[in-house]
C-alpha positions in Angstrom: 0.2 0.1 -0.2 1.6 3.4 -1.0 1.9 6.2 2.0 2.8 3.8 4.5 6.3 4.5 4.4 5.7 8.1 4.3 3.4 8.0 7.7 6.4 5.7 9.1 8.7 7.9 8.4 6.6 11.1 9.4 5.8 9.3 12.9 9.6 8.4 13.6 10.3 12.1 12.8 8.1 13.3 15.2 8.6 11.0 18.1 12.1 12.1 17.6 10.9 15.9 17.9 8.7 15.2 20.9 11.5 13.1 22.9 13.2 16.5 23.2 10.1 18.2 24.5 8.6 15.3 26.8 6.1 17.3 28.8 2.7 16.6 26.9 4.4 14.5 24.3 1.9 11.7 24.8 -0.8 14.0 24.2 0.5 15.6 21.1 1.4 12.1 19.9 -2.4 10.5 20.5 -3.4 13.9 18.6 -0.9 13.6 15.5 -1.7 9.9 15.4 -5.3 10.4 15.1 -5.0 12.9 12.7 -2.7 10.7 10.4 -5.2 7.7 11.2 -7.8 10.1 9.4 -5.7 11.3 6.7 -4.9 7.2 5.5 -8.6 6.2 6.3 -9.4 9.6 3.6 -6.9 8.3 1.1 -8.4 4.6 1.3 -12.0 6.1 0.4 -13.6 5.5 4.0 
């Protein structure tokens, strides 16, 4: 499926950035992850 490597590299870079500022890192990760899931579902046509 195209785009999976892009999503995982975005997630990896996001995790690297958030590791530097871990105050609200978990909350931000959850928000970004849900946004990515919405985008993937949109691309799949759901």
